[in-house]
N, C-alpha and C positions, 0 to 999 in steps of 0.2 A: 632564731631570725632569718628571713629569706635574704638574699642577696641585696636585693634593692632598698630593702629596710636598713639593713645594715650600713651599705654605701651612703645613704642619705644621713644616718646618724654620725658617721665619721666625718662626712663631707661639711654637716654643718659647724663642726667644733675645728675642722682644719681650714676652712675655706679662706679666712682672711690672712691667715699665714702662709698658704699657698699663694695667693695673689702678691702679697707683699714680697715675698722671695723673687717671684716671676717678674714683678714689676724692676725689681732691681737688677736682674738678668737682662733685662729690655731696655734698658735706659730710662726707665722711669714710665714707661708707657703702660698706664694702668689699664686702658681699655684693651690692650692686645694681651694683656696679663690675665684678665678675665675672660677672653676668648679662648686663651688656650688652657686655663683652668676648666672651664665647661668641657673643652674637646677630652679633657683627661677623664672627666666624670664618664663621658661616654666610653672612652677606651676600657675604663674600670668595669663599668656594669657588662661591657661584652666578654672581657676576660675573666672575671670574677664568676660570670654564669657558666662559662664552659671549664674554666680549670678549678674554681673553688676561691673562696676568701683568704687572701695571704695572711701569714703567721701576725704580721705586724703590719695592718692596713694603713695607717696614716703615713709612715715613711714610704710604702709603697707608693702611694699618691703624691708625695712630694716628690720623690726621685722622677717618677714617670712625667710629671709636669716640668721638671726641671730639664730633663732630657729632651722633652718636646719643644720647649723654648730654646734651648741650643740649636736644635734643628731647624728652627724656623729663622735663627738669626744667620745659621750656615747658608741657608738657601738664599739669602739676599746678600749678593756678592759685594753690595756697597757698605755692608756691616763686617767685612773683614777685621778691621779695626777691633770693634767690638767683641767679637768672636774672639779673636786672640785674648783680650782683656777678662771675658769669661771663663776661656781655658786656663788662665792663670790664676784667676781666682778660687776656681774650683779645685785647681791644684794643691793650691796652698792650704785650702781647707781640707784637702785630703778626701774628697768627695767622689771617688772613682767607683762606687757601686753602680751596679746596673740597675735597671728598673725592675727587673725580676726578683733580684736580692738585695735590696738596699740596705746599707750599713744604718742600724738604727742611731749611732751615735752622731752620725753627720746631722740628723735631724734636730738635734739643740742647737739654740743660737746663742750669739754672744751677747755681752750684756748690752752695747747698743744694738740690738737686732733689727731686722728687717721691718718687723710690724711697728716699731717704734718711729721708725723712718717714715713708714706709710702713713702714720699719724701726723707727722709734722708736713708730709705732702699735702695731706687730704685738709691741711688746715692753712695753706699756702695763702698769703695774702693777694695773690692775682686771682683768688676764687671769690665771686660773691657768695656772701653768708648762707643765701638759700640752697646755692649749689653745693655749697661746702659740706652742708649739714645732710643733704641727699646722698652725695659721695659718701659719706661716712657710714651712713645706716646700711647703705647697699653692700659697700666693700667691706666694713669692719665689723658691723653687726651682722651681716646676711640676711636682711630682711628684703622680701620680694617688692616688686614695684608696687603692686595694690596696697601692700601694708605701709609702705612709706607714704602713699597718698592718703590712705585713712589717719596716718598720724598727724598730719599736717593739714587736714579736711582740704585737700586740693584733688584735682582729677588724675588719674595714673598718667594721663598725656603729658600733664605739666610735671608731675614728677620725674619720668622718663626723660623729659627734654632737659631737667636740671642736671640729671646725673650726666647726659651726652654732652651738655654745654661743660661741665667740670672736666670732662675727660678731654674734650677738644682744646681747652685752655691750657691744660697741663702741655697735652702734646705739642701745640702751638708753640709756647713759651718754652718749651724743651725744658721742664722743671725736672730736675733729677732727682731720683729717690735717695735723700740723704739728711742728715741733720745738720741743720744751719749752724754757723759758726756761733761761738758763745755768747758774743756781742748781740746777736739776734734773736737769740731763744726768747727773752724776756719778753720782746714785743709780740711772740707767738704764743707766749704760755697761755693765756686766758683762753683762745681757741682750742689748743691742745687739750687743756683741763676739759673743757666742753665735750669734746671728742670721747674721751676715755669716759666720762660719766654718762654720756648718751649709751656707750655699749653696754657699761655695767647696768644701767637703769633697764635695758632691753633684757638683760640676764635676769635681773631680780625682779621683774613684773613684765613679763612678756607680751608686747602688744596686742598679738593674736595667736592663733593655734590651738593646740590641744594642752600644751604644757603651760603650767602656773609660772615656772621658773625655768630658766635656761643657767645651771651653774656652769657651764663651759664658759660662758660669755662673762660672767661675773668673776672668774678664776684668770681669765684672761686680762679684763680690765685692771683687776688687783696687780697682776704682774707687771703690766705698762705703769702702774702707779709706783711701783716700787723701784722699776730702772729709772723713770723720770725724777724719782727721789734720790737715786745715787747719780744722775747726772745734773741735778741741780738741788743740792743739799741744803743751801741757805734760803729755799723761797719756801715761806710760810704756807703758802695756800697748795703747794704740792703735797705737803705732809698733811695739810687739813682734807684734802679729797682721799688721800689714801686713809687716813683715819676712819673718814665717813664709809669707805667701800669695806675697811676690816670689819668694823663694827656692825654694819648691816649685814655682811657676808655671813658672820657669826649666826644669824638666824635663818639661813636657808634651808638646812636639814628641817627646821621646825616648821617650816610653812607648809611643807606637805604632811597631810593626817595620816592615819594608818592605814586607809585604803585609797590613797592616792589623792584625797581632796584637798583643795586648799584650805588652810589654816590661817585666819586672819590673827594679828598679833594678840588681842584678849585670849584666845583659844589656843595658844600655842604652848607645847610641853617646852617648860624654859630649862629644864633638864638636858634638853638636846641642843641647846646653844653652844657654839664652840667658844670655850674658854679661852683659848690659846688665842683665837683671833681676837676676842673681846681685849686681852692684855696688849696684844699688838697695837689696836687701834687706841687704846689708851695711851699708850707708849709715843704713838705718833701724835697724838693730841697734845701730849705734855711738850714734845718738839716744836709743835706751833707756838705754844705758848711762849716757849724760851727764847722764839725769834718773834716774838710779838705782833702775831697776826691774828690775836684771838676774835676780832670782829670781821674776817672775810666770810664771804658767804658759804664755800664750802666747810670753813670750821665752824660756824655757828650751826650747820647742819649736822657736823660732827658731834657737837656739844649736845644736840638734841639725842641724837642716836645713843650717846653716852649714858643719858638719862634713862633710857630703856634698858641700856645694858647694865645697869648697875642695880636695878630693880628686880631681884630673884623671883618675887610674886609681882603679878600684875597690880594687885592694890597697892604696892609697895612706891609705884611710880611717882615721882616728883611732878605732877602735872602744872604745879603752879610755875616753877621753873621752866619747863616746856612752853607754857603759853608766854613766858616772859621772853624766852629766846626767839619765839617765832615775831613777837612783836619787834624785835631787834632786827632780825632777817628781812623782815616786810621794810624795814627802813632803808637797809643796805642792798637790798636787792628785790624790791618790789614785785609780785606776781600775782594773781588771782590763785594759784595753786599753793601759794605760802599762807594767803587768806583762808583758803580751805582749811588747811592743816591747822592754822591757829584757831578757828572757828571749833574744830573738834577739841582743842585743847582748853578753851575756855569753857567748852561745855563740862568738861571732867572738874574744872573748878567751881564756876558759875552757875551750874546747872545747865540742861537740855533748852530752856527759853532763850537764854542768853546765846547760846551756840546757834539755834535757829533764826536768830535775828541776824546775826552776822552772815549765815549761810543765804538767807534770802537776799541780800544786799548782792550777793555774787549772781543771781540768777540772770542778769542783763549781760554778763561780760561774755562776750564772744570768744575771747580764748580759753573759756573754760566750758562752753555750751556742749560740746560733745563728750565731755569728761564725765565715765561714768560715777566717779567718786563725787561728785555734788550731790545726785539723788540718792546714792547710797548714805553720804552723811545726813542728808536731811530725813531719810528713813531711819537711822539710829535715833535721832532726835525726837522725833516724832513718836517713836516706839516708847521712848522712855517717859515721854508726856502721857502715855496710854491712848495716844490717837492711832489706834492699829489700822484702820481703815487706809487713812492718809500715808502711813508708813509702807503699808503693802503696796500702794500704788507707786509709792518712791523708789522702792526695791525692785518693781517690775521695771519702772522707767529705767534705772541702772542697768538691768539684764538687758534690756533692749540695745542699749546704748555699748554695752562692753562686747570687744571682740576676741575676749580669750575666754576660751571654754571652761575652763577650771573658775574662773573670777563669775561667769555668768551663772554656774552652777550656785555659786554661795549666793548670789543676789536673788535667783530664782527661787532657793529654799528660804529666804528670809521674807520674800515676798508672800509664800505660802504661810509661813508662821513666824510673823514679825518677833524680835527678840524683845525682851522686857526687862 
């Protein structure tokens, strides 16, 4: 692997963590943290091209970024006090290793780590919801401006403005990178859970690019979920989200076929599902039930995921229960995506004609107009009804809408040979 490709791979995995640590060192200045992180990438490309890739590239990037942050603080005399705080914090953490030979042990983060602090900062109530979401996808999920714009059907300039606005508000309000006091956490919990789930979803089904999944993002989201469960053990929806992510993560390896192609749920080799993650997810779901949160949105989705996890073979899936759970979810947290998934489940119970009737009702929903899953779901039902030509057209439409190369390959293949 060449230097640039290796750097991009490591950078994608470590970017959010690096920005989180830098933001802490810089007093919560997320914008400046991103600038230094980008400078670090440039330095890495120059040095690695000249001297070779370090044995431990991720700690090298972290240590180099931190040294550049400390240098930036040192150059501004008005930040002398902050510099002393940074130096003392670093001394206590024992992080005296230089950028050339970082101590790998320093790379580990404590239980309430900087990334979790950044999650709470990105969901601060001073931020408008749209800016909050855009900042989350940029800093924590690592999406580019054009990917964020496509995800929300907005222009790139609008997406960029939302991110700039969020950074400006955090700087002007002098919002520190810290966990809120216990009495304020519940009020921000819903936004924090949404952020973590956004990160997970981007890993489970990448919005765009060549990769069908990004397991690094899924693992980071699960790790954050576990940290949050330790921080707020009495909140049922925290365990509900954790259960959902663990159950979904159990299928990650099977989502990639033998030659790197995307494998949809009915086609997956279920012997590759991670049984340990399934057990952990079911245990988290039991925890939710003991706390009385069985009808909360993430918990309902986890219960649906559990139906799939318990089915050793595709034909063993309890589609009747899944359809019923989606009906409940549609009342608790209504959305066109929930209705799309309910329609698919109904189709497995009552037949493709029933599913198609429900899907056709969604055709005019603006919120789902650009989602390739809608025409793909229609294609599945049309194929089951023997309407091959219409099915091919629907899958072709799904391929045109998809921004992920692997997903687009699946839809294009089915457009050529619709399933029966």
